Each structure stands twice: as C-alpha cells, then as structure tokens.
N, C-alpha and C positions, 0 to 999 in steps of 0.2 A: 504492497499500499503505498505511496506516494501522498505528497501535499503538492497542495496548488496554488496561482493565483491569478486572477485575471484579467488585472490591470493594477495602477497606484497610482496614485495624484500625482498631476503631473506639475503642482506650484512650487515646490518645494516646502522644506517647514518654517523658512523665514519670507517666504511668498517672491525668492527669484525671478521665478519668468515672472510673474507681472513686472518687474520693477525691469527688465532688459527688454521687453516687448515696449513698455513703453515709453522707455529711453532710446531705443530706434524709431519706435512713431517719432518721437518728437526731434529728430536728427542729432538725439547726442552722443550717439553710436551707432556704427556700423551695423551691416547685417553679419560681418563674421566676428564680429560679436555676440551680435545676437545667437548667431551658431555655435559659439562658445560656450555661452552658457546653458545653455541647450543639452549643449553633450556632456557637458559635465555634471548637468543637474541627471539624465539619465545614466549616467557612469554611479552616482552615489544611488541611483531606487537599485538598481541591479543588484549593485553591492549590500546595498541594506539586506533584501532579499534574501541575497545567498545568505548571509552570513544569519538571520532567521532561521534559518533551515530548509525554507522552501524547494521543492524536487523540480515545478517544471513554474521556469519563471516567463513572463510574457515578454514580448517589443512591440512596437509598431502600438503599445497604449500611450504612447506621449505626442502630444499636439500642440505648434505652436496657438493654437487658440483653437480648433473645435472637432473632433474625428467624422463627426460626416461632411466638415469642409475638405479633408483631409482624401476623403474616399471619393468625393466629387471629383478629388483634381488627378487621383489616381486612376481615375475612370475615362476622363477627358470629358467631363461634366461641366464645360465651363461657357457660360450664357455670353451669344455675340457681344453684349455688350461690352465684355471685359476679352471674350479673347483676341479684337479686332484692335487694340491694344499695342502701342510699343513700346513695352517695360519691361522687366524683368520677372521670372516666376513669384518670388517671393511677394514681388510688388501686388503684382496680379493676384495672389493671395489675400493680402489687405486690402486691394482694393475690394476685393467679393465678399471679406469679411465686415468692412466698415464705409464702405466707397471714397475711403480714401487711405493712399499709401505716401508716406515719406518719399523725397525725388520727383514724384508726381502732378505736374499740374495738366488738370483736367479743362476744355474748352466748355464746359457744359456738368450740371450735376448727372452724375451716374448714382443709382439707389443700390443699397448693397443689399447682399439676400435677404431673406425673410429670415426671421428668427422665432421659434417657438422654443414651446418645454418638451424636454426628453422624457417620454411617457410619465409619469405622475414625479419626477424628481425638480427638483429647483435649478437643474440645467438645463440651458437655452442654446440649443444644438441650428447650423445654419442647414434653411429650407435648402436641399436641388433644385434648380430646375429644369424640368425638360422640355424638349419639343418634340412637338408629333413629328415619327421619324426621328428622333436620337440618335445619332450614331456614337458610338464606344472609342475609348483606346485604351490600354494597357501600358501603366506608368508605375513600376516596381520599383521605382529608385527609392524612394526614402522607407518603405519596411526592409528592403534591401541593406541598406546602408547603415540600420537600425540592429537590421543579424548582426552583421558585420563586425560593429560596436562594441556590442557586450562580447563575439566570439572573442575578440582581440583581447579580453580583461576572461578569456577563458570562460563563459559563459554563457552555457546553450538554451535557447530562448526559441516559445515559441509564438510565433507571429500574431498577432491579433488584427483583424480585419470584420468591418460593418457587413452583415451577411446580405446578398442581391434580395432579397424579399422584403426584409427592413427596409433597406436600403432606398426601393424603389416605393413602396408603403408610406412613406415618411417624405418623399418626396411634391415637388408642386409638375404638374404639367399646365403649363401657358397658353393651350389651347382650351379655349370653352368649352371643348365637348374632347371623348375621350378618355382613357381609362393608363392609367401608368404602369399599371402591371402585365399592359397589352406589349411594353417596350421590354419584357423579361426575354424573351429570346432574342433580341438584340445588342441587348448585356451581356447577355450569358458568355462568350467568343472573349470578348474582353475580361470578363473576367476570370473566366481558367487560364487566359493568357498569363493574369495576372500573378496567378497561385502556380502555373508554371514556374514562372521568375521565380520567383521566392524558394518556390523545390528545387530548381538547379543553380542557387544562389546558399542551396546546407538544411536547408531546413527540413525536417522529418514530419513534425505536428502545427499545425496552423489552427488555430481557435478563430471559427465562425461567427459570431455574434448576430441572432436571432431573438431578439426579445421580442417581437411581432408574433410568436408562439404564446406571450403571455396574456396576449390580447382574443375578441372574438377572431377570429379569421372568413372570411368570405370562400366562397368556392374557387374565386382566382388565385386569392391568395395559397389557398390550398394545392392547384394543380401548379403553381409554381413552386413553391417549396419541394414539390416531388418532382417537377421538371430538371430543379438546380441541381436537386443534391443526386441525382438519376448519373445528369450528365459531365457532376465533378467527378464522379466514382468512376463512370466509363472511360473518362478522358486523362484522370491520372488517379491510376488505383495506387499507385505506391505511395501517394500523398496522405498521411493521417491528418483525417478532421475532425477537428473538438466539437462538434455545435454548442452554442453558449445562447440557455434563454434564461431570461432571470424579470424579477417583481414581480412573481405572481404566480399563482398554480396553472397550469398547464392543462388541469382540468381535459375537456376533451379535444386537446388537441396531443394528449402525453400519446399515443397508439401513434399518431401520425408523427411524431418527432422523433419516437424509438423505430421504427418503423422505416426511416432515412438511412441510406448506405454510408453512414459517417464511422467512423471507430471511436467514437464517443462520444456522449451527451453529456452536459452539462445541463443539473437543474437545480432550480433554489428550494431547498428544503427550509425556509426560514418562511418566506411569505407565499411557499407553497408545499407549504409541509404537508396537507394534504397525500397528493404527488405520494409520499415516501412507498402508504401500503398499494400501490400499482405498480409500481416501479418492477418489483423483480421479477414479478410472472409477465410482465411486458417487454421487457428487455432479451434481445437473442444473446446467443450462450456468448458471442466473441465481442461484445459491445464494452467498453471501458464507459463508466459512470463517475462522472465529479459531480460530488454529493455540496453544494453550496451548505452549510451549518455556523459559518460563521458572520452576522448582519453585516453586509456590506454599506449598509446605507444608516445608521446609528452606531452609536457610539458605547452601548451599553456592553458592559460585559460578561462573554458569553457562560451562558450556564454548560459546561461543559460535562455534567452529568448526565442532562436534559439531550447534550446532543448523542453523546456516547449512546445511550438507549434508544434517541431513531437513528443510529447507522449500522448498531450492530445486528437485526434483522438480515440488512441487507447484505452483510458481510458474509453471514451464516448463510446463504441461501446462493448467492452469487463467488464470494471467494474475492479475501483481499486482495489480488494479483487485478481483479480487475476494476477496483474503487479508488476514487482520487476522491481529499479532502481539500475544500477550499474556503472561499468567500463564498456569500450567494449569489454576489455580483462584481462588479467591477470596484474597489477603493477609491474612486474616485470621487466617490461623495460623501466620503471621510475626512476627517482632517489626518494632519501626518504623524503626529507623535505626541502622546502625552505626556510625554520626558520635559516636554519644553513647558506645563505648567504648573509654572512654580508659587502659581497664588492662589491652586483650588486647595481646600480644606484635605486635608490625609484622607476622612473618613468617603468624602466625594469622591475623588480621586478614585479610591480603591475599588468601587463601581463603573469604574471607564474603560475602554478600549480604543486608541484612536486606529490610524492607517498602520503603522509599525507593530502595536499590540495585538490589531488581531494578526498578523503574521505570525506571532508565534504562538496564538492559540490555534491555529489549523493547524504546525506544525506540531503543539501539544499534544489534537486530538489523534493525530495521526499517530502519531508514537505513543501515545494510550492503546491504540486499537490495534499498537502492532506487538504489544507486551512489556512494553519498555517501561521496566520498574524504578526505573532513575526519576520518571515522573511524576512522582506518586507525589510528595513534597508540593510540586507545584499543583496540582489536581485539589490537593486538600486547600490547600490557599485560596481556587477560584471557589470549593465550597462555602467554605469560610465566607468570603464577601456576597457571596450571593444571599446568602442568611441573614449576613447585618443588613443588607439593603431591604431585605423584605420586611424585619422588624424594626425598621429605624423610624423612631416618633417622629422625624423631619418628614416625611413622607408625607403623611397624613395630618390634617384640621382637620377637629369636629365643627369648627364654626362655618368653614364653608359646605360641608359637608348637611349642616341643619342646613344655611340658604338656599341649596339644590332642593331641599327636600320641600322647602313653599311654593317653588315655583309654579307659575300656573299659564296657560295659555293666552291672558289678555296680557302678559308680560310682554309678548313677543306681537303686539298692533298698534300701528299707530290709532291716536283717534282718531280721525276722520280720512275718506278718501282721497288722495289725490289730489282732483279734482277740487274738494274746496281747499284746503292744502294750499294749491297755489295760487289762489287768489289773495294769499293771504300774506305768500309770499312775495308776490311782484308787488302788492300795495305797501310791504314792508322795506323790502331793497331796491327798488325803484332801478334795475337794470333795462340797458335796450336789448333789440331784439340784439341773434347774435352774439350773446357776452364772450366776453372773454375775461380769459382765468388761467394759472397754471396747475398743474397737477400737486406740487406742495416744494421740494427743495429746489434749491438754486444751491450754481458751484460752490461746494466746498474749498476753499483757497486755503494754502499754503499755511496764512496765517491762522486760517479755523482749527486746521490740525493742529499746526502745534500748541494753539492756548489749552485743545482737550491734553495734547501728550503733556505737556506742561503740569496742568491742575491732576494727573493724573499720578505724577513725577509727586506731585507737592511741592515744585517751584514755585508756584502764584497760587495765591488765596483764593477762595471761592469767590469772592467776593468783584478779586480783580478778572477772572474770567466773566462772570455776568454781566460787567462791563462791558468786555469785548464781545462778546453773544450781542449783548441791545446793539453796539454799533455799528455788529454786520446786522443785524435785522434793522435798523434805524434807514442803514442804505438800500436795503431790499425793496423799504417801502418805499425811499422815495425813487428808487429807478422805475418801479412799477407805476406810481402815478404820473410817472414824467411820462413816458411811453403811452400812458392812456390805458390801463389795463382796469377792466370793471373789477374785477372780484381780487384780493387781493392773498395775496401769502406772507408767512414770515421766513419764511426761504429755511427753516429746519438747522441753522448752525451748529445749535449744540447737540442736535443727532448723528452720531457716528454711522448708524444704520436702524431703519425703519422697524424692524423689527428685537434689534439689541439694546434699542432702547430704552424700549418698555420694559422689555428684561432684568434689566441693570435696579426698576421701579419695582417691577410686581416679588410679591413672594414668592415662594417656589418653581423660581428660577436661579440656575448660577451661570456664570459669564466668563469665558475662557480668554485669554490674552493673545493664542498664537490657535484655536481651534478653528482658521482659514479653511475653508471650501470655494475650488471655482463656482461661479453662477455661469458666465459667459466671459469669453476672450480673457481681457486681462484683469477681470469683476471681479475678485473674493467679495465673499461674506462667510459672518463669524454666527453662524447660530448658537442664540445661548439656551441652555438645556433644562429644561422643565424638570426637574424631579420629585416635585412633591405636589400639594394640591396649591392654587392658583388662589391670589388676594390681592386688592391695593389697600395699600394703609395711609397712603396720603396721595393728594394731586398730582399730575405728570405734568402735564403741558398748561394749565391753566393759567400762571404769572407768567409765563413767556407766549404767548394768543393777548392775554391783556397788554401786555409791553405795546405788539406789535398794533394794537387798536388805538394806543394811546398818541401812538407815530403817523398815522393816517385819516384822513377824509372819508377814507371809504371802508366798506367792511373788509372784514378779515376773516379769512376760515379758518377755525379752528381746524387740526391736522392729527386724525389717531389712525391706527394698523387698525384692523379688523381684524378678529377672534381666531378665523380661520385663517387668513396668510398667517397673523402669528404662531399657530398650529403650526401649519405645513411647513415654516420656516425654520423653528428650532427643532432641533433633538428631544424629541417626545418622549418622553415615561412610556414603558412595553406593559405599564403591571395595570392597565386598566383601559376602557377603550376610549379613543381617542376624540368622542363625539361627548363623555364625559368631562376630559380635562377639557374639550374646548366651552361648553360651559361655563364653564370656571374662568376662563379668560371674558369670554361674554358676556361677563358680571362684573370684573373688575373695569372692561373699556365702558359698560353702562354707567357705573360710576363716574367715570372722568366725563361719558358726556353731557349726566345731570349735572357736573360743577361748571363744565362750560359754558352750557345754558344761562345756569345762574349767575356767570359772570356778567354777563350780557353778549356776549356771541351769536350769532343771526345766522351763520352758517357753518357747520362741522362735515367735515370728509371723513369718511372711516371707508379706508382704501383695502381692498378686498382683491388683490391679482393675482390669491394663489387661489382663487376657488374652482375656477377647472383647473389647477393641477390636482385639485385634492381630489378628484373627482377615479373613483374606482376604474380598473382601465376595462373590466366587463360591465355592459350593459344591465344584464340584472341585478347589480349592487346600485346601482347609479342612485334609483329610488330613496334606497332608505339614506342614502349619504345627502344626498340634494337637500332633504326635509330637514335631518338636524343641521348642517350647515347653512340655510338659509332661516330656520329658527336663531340659531347664533348671534348671526346679522341682526337679524330684527328686538332678538335679544339687546343688543348691545345698543342699535339706535332707535327703538320705540319708544324711548322715556321723554323723548321731550314735546312740545305744544306742538301744534298743527302750525305755526308760523315759525318756525325755524326750520328751513332747510336742509336734508341729509344728501351729500353727494358721498356715492363711491367711486374708486378704478381698479379697471381692470387690464391686462394687458400680455400680449404675446400668447393668446392662446383662442383657437375657435371658439365661437360661440354660438353659432348655427345648433350644436344638438339638445343644450341647456337655455336657451334664451325664453323660455317660458318659467324656468327658478332664478333666471337673474331678473325679470321682468317680477317675479313674487319675492325678491328681498325688500319691492316699494320705496329704495330709494329713490327723493325725489330729480335727482340729477346722478347718472352714471355714464363717466366719462371711460373711453377707449382708443388702444391703440389700431388705426387703421392705416397710414398712412405708408409703410414698407408694404403693404399688399395692395397700395394704391385705392383702397376704402373697400375693395374687393370683402371684406370682414363685414360691412354691410348688407351683403346681402341675407345676414340673417334677417333681417329686416323687412322685406320684401315679401315675403310670405306669414311676416306676424306683425300684428301694429301693436309697436311696443307702446305702451302709453304714457309715460312719463318723458322728462328733457335727456337729451344724449351729448355729449362733446366729444364724435369721433375726430380722432389727432390729427392734425394737420403737419405736423413736420415728426421727424424720426428722432431724438435725443440722442440715438445710438450714432450717430454721424454728425462731423465737426462741422460741413457745411450750412451752412446759413440759406434756408431757400426762400425763393423770390415771394413777395407779395401775389403775385401771378400765380405760381404754381399749389398754392397755398389755396387761392381763389376756387382753381379750378376743380380742388378735391371737396371743398365748401359747396362747389356748384352739382357734384354726384353726388355728394350727402345730401343736395336740398331734393335730390331726384328720387330718394327713395324716405327720407322724413318731412313732414311738415316744417318747414323754417322757422315756425315757433316754437321747435322741440331742439333747436340744434344752439350747442354751444361751442365755442372755440381757445382749444388748447392743443398743449403740445400733446406728444403720443404719454409720455410719462413724467417723472421727475429730469429736473436738471441737473442732479447733486454733479454726474459722472463731468460735464462739460464744463470751457470756460468763461470766464465774460464775453471775452472778444468773440466769440460763438455765441451766448445767450443774447446780448444784446442786439446784433442785428437781424438774428429769427424772430426775439418776439415784438423790432417792432414793426416789423414786416407781416409777424402773424397778425398786430391790430389792423394796418394798413390791409389786410385780406379781409380782418371780419368789418371795417366800416366799407366795403367795396360791397361787402357780401348784403352789407343793411339794404345799400342802395338799388344793387341788382336783383334779390333776392330773396328780399325781405316780404313784400306779397306776395 
C-alpha cells in the first residue's frame, strides 16, 4: 500500500508566488525572475512531499494563474482576440487572464476570459471559450518541463491534467446554439497527443481529474466519458491513468467510473463516504483504488481511527497492493503549513491540520494499515486530540442554543411587500433613475495595509489607527461626491477581508496569520476558522458607518457580509450541520443590522456572493439548501422597517437555475456580475420577471482597464432590453479593493457619465 497526493498549494507558505506574479505585472521584475520563483516553489513543494513520506507525488499541479487556463493553452484553445496579437506566450497567458500584460499596449480594450467558481469551492477558474468547429493542438511543454524538473531532484512524479469531459463541460461555446460536448471528437486527438508526449518524456502514471463525475451527468457527458477513456486506452495502452474525481459521492455514476478502462480510480471518501460500501463489489480485479480519506478542503485534524475503519474492509476485499491512501482532493484549497501559526492557542492548534500536516496524516494512515508499529504513539496523539475537541467547553454556548430554540417564521419575513416598501424608500432616499453606487470596497492602499500591520504589531495606538482610517473614509466620501455617485459607501479601509473582518469580532471564530489559500490568480484569502457556536458581543461596523455619514451629504450604505457567505468562506466546523452554523451567524448579523438602522443608516447591503457557490453539486439536494440558505439571509435582513432599503450582491456564478430562490431573498436591490459575460447572465431574467431592483455590473473590476462611458452605456442598453429601466442600478461588477486609485477614478467617472446618458436615452 502506498501514499499519494493529488496536488499541493501553489502560493507558497509566505505567498511568494503572489508577490512574484504581481511584481512581474507591475514591471518591477522580469519574466525570467518570475519563472525562477515558480521553479523554486515547485522544488520546495516536491521536497516537502518527499520528506513527508508521500510515495506518489504530483507534478503539473502548479500554475502561474489557473489550471483551466493552463489546460486551454496546452490544447490550443486561444480565442481569436488573443491569438492574433504579436506578444510572447507569457504575455498572451496573462492577457487571457486579466485583459492586460506587462509590456503590451493595446489599441483597444480586450476583455479577459470569464471567471467562475470551481464547483462548490471559493476557487475561481477561467472559463475556456470554444468556437463552433474549434480546432485543438497539443503543447505538452509545461507538464514535461515540470516532470523533468522533479526528475532532476531524483523525484518521480505523476503529472496532473484536467480531464477532457470536465474541461468541455466547464467551458463556454461562443455560438448562441450548439453543445460544447460535440467537440469531444475533435478534442481527443490533441488530448491523446498531449498524453503521448508526456509518456515519451518518462511518465508512467498520469492523473486525469474528472470531478464532473461527482455531478449530475447528461447522457452526452456519459457517452463522452466512455469514448474518451476507451480511446486513450486503445491508443496508449502502456500509459497508466489514475482517473480522479472529488468534491462528493459518485453515487449513480460510480459504476460508470469503475468500468472506464483506466489503471486507477481516485474516490473522495470524505464527502463521498457513501461510495465506500459499493466500491469493493464494483471494481475490477486489476484496478488500483486511491482512497481520499484526509479532508483536502478543510483544516480539521483527521480522525485516524474513523479513516482506518472506513478503509480496512476495502483492503480485506481487494488487497493492500491495490490501495493508495490520499487526500480527498488537491490540497490547493488548504493553507500550506500549520507550523507558521504561532499565535493560535495550543488547544485549538491541536485540532487542526494544514497542507503539510495533511501529508503527514496520509502517510500515517498508510503506515498504520501496513502494520507499522512505530506509529502507535502518533495514533494515540491523534485519538486524544479528537477526544479533547469533542469535549471542549469552548465549542458549545447554552445561550446561543437557547436563542435558536426561540426562532419562528415571522423573523424571516419583511413587514410589507416590496411594492409597499419601494414607495417609502423612494420618498426617503430621493434617488434618480439609474442610480449609481459601488459594491462597497475601495482600493486598499499601501498606507492602509501598513497602518493595519502596525496596529497589529503594537507600533501605533488604536486611536492613531482609527484616525488614519477615518482620514481614508473622508477621502473616499469626498471622491464619490465629487464624481457624482448617488449612494455612497465608506470604502472599507478598516477591513482586511469581507469575511475575516467579521470573524475577528464574532465569538466562535479563530483567525490565523498565515492560513492563506488561493482564490484566483494572485488573489489570496485567509478564511477564519469556525470552531464553536457563533454570537456577537458588540457592534462591529456601526461607528465606522456613522462617521462616514457625518462626512457625507448623501446616504451612505451600511456594509455587511451575509451569513451564507461567512459560512462558505470560512473553514467551518464539521461537528454539526452547516445549516445550524449558518443560523447562528445569521442571528449575529441580524443584531448588527438592527444597530445600524437604529443609528440612522437608511440603506444596508448584506453581500451574499457565495449563495450559488454553496449550492450542492446534485440537483436533488438543492431545495433543502436553498430553503435554509434563504431563511438565513432573511433572518439576518428582515429585522428592519419598510423604509430601510436592503441590498445584496452576488458575483461570478450562473443565476439561471436558482433565480426564483434569489428573488425569494426579497432584497430590495441586488447587484450582480455581468460585464465579463457582456450581460449574458441577464438571460436568467428573460423568462423570469424579477420583481425587485437590480444592478447589473457595467465594468469588470478584475481588469485594470478603465472602460469608456460608451461601452458601459451599451451594456446598460442591453440590460434595458430585459429589465424595466425603473429597476436598473448602475454599479461595478464587484468591490474595488484590488484596484489602484488611478484605475478607479476614471472607471467610476465614466460610469457616472454612462448613467447620466442612460437617464436621457433609456429612462422612459
């Protein structure tokens, strides 16, 4: 029996990749320097896995931006607007990702690839764009180079590729009609050529990721999977393929997966534990099973006894030589190293495992199953840590449990209908047609970040820190009034992250210092850890918003993160249903909403960008989730009077399938991402008449380019073909935190001009 890993975090334990990529983007370093940092990180991670005792180590799991983008490049899926440019391959790569690359001056704006969530994670992938009649070509330079790099250190690796069916299923066909799965016949020759090049370079095993197997599959997807792996087996019989699926049970897809002619199959037995009972009887006599028994997406220490009990029957039936022990999925979604956390208390730290520690757990389970008596002490330590967490008094709060027991349905409903509320809100706010606002955050400047770091280190007093933040708020308010925005925000300078900021104040949360994970590209987030019952002891945002309103002549929004998003973007406790934890968070946010309204705030935005992300992968499980998720949002928001306007924000997800549930949130205004898709997401509103107001984003905040007023007016015109002009707000796609002021100023100035033009040409 051997230990295996499916992928390791790319960013580095000190976010070295983020800094190297951003330095290259800014022109401060060269492409060669960027590639040198990338090579050093790969070497460090391979050696780390080798030192942990991992037998099967992945390569080509590293990316400068995104694995789906890497796959598109490797298969020649380059949209014409990028292919025709006279630029280097690295410049083209980042143009596809961001719409901009160092050393490239474009005569006109070129939109980057669309971005959306990787299944039900908070990782964003870039969506491949396919044309009808798309041609594919194989370029295995990257996987081969990384295979050779590892070999130079004496480490044999298993290259990782995104599978053809998942790649097509998650892509986008540019034509209005057609099915991207129809491209499988033309894709497979290039994909097999890619595999052949990797095989000839010395790989014996290749890991092909098909997480689509954990989803509901269409007949065409099933046919494509069978066609794909039969053709690979026929043309490359000497190549051993480890077919990997994760993020949930395969259920009715299990027999399909085990029947595919691959040498191995990886299964997620953390989220797909129900598959375990069926595996032994379904798997053929020669297939290797990789068992994902260490949670790759959360940070809790693995219950080794439970993992051993789950795996042992499969070993007895199949034999140890056919079993590999692995994490449930790539460790991309976990922080790198718990050893870096010097500020967490010892008790809490004893409950946790980050990426490096999960490798040790994988090897420990494999060693225990192999009968290695030297691991008994480590097994005892694990057993005691699990028991201490289960019995800890800091996990459960009788007060929180008592409050939950008193919940009733009236707490999840506004007092009046939207139609009645809208009249009161219009009279109170006095906003024009096509009102303008932003999503909330403004640029997090060096001065802001330095002030936050200095306060944390004790180098400046709390009073000095508050004064610095208030100066930033005053500047943001002044700018918004000068540019002519209608509904203002305070800019959120005091917030490091929209979820972590609340986790720092709410009870039941713990905050790490280096628990970073990649969200997209160079963007990293540091999810807080929910270890116990959640409640609020003191107002969190009220004083900041009250100060901002004192500086403004127009209304300022109160800015909160919604309970579902706080849940989804945290590392969540695994000892109770997620719905219960979400209710606890909703009650805490409800208290904050009530205090904001009492302080005179007329508009409160409760962001829920993770609502779609939290949707279960199987449709049969959707309704239960949407019911409790919607209840939690309304529990947080429905405490206000009718004249208080509730906003929410969602981004980077498909809305069509859950549009009725979104309407059911009963937010007065919802703002959504639509600019990268050229307002295509508004297709959800063609057949469903959305009853309330909506702000379809008119510029992409992930691009440094400032769109023209004309381009934004064009998008508003498209929106007015689907929505009533009286419904439409004008705003960016998302917050402006990651942008620079010299990008934000012209973009918002042009946005206001576009809104003014819309009032003249579209309002009636």
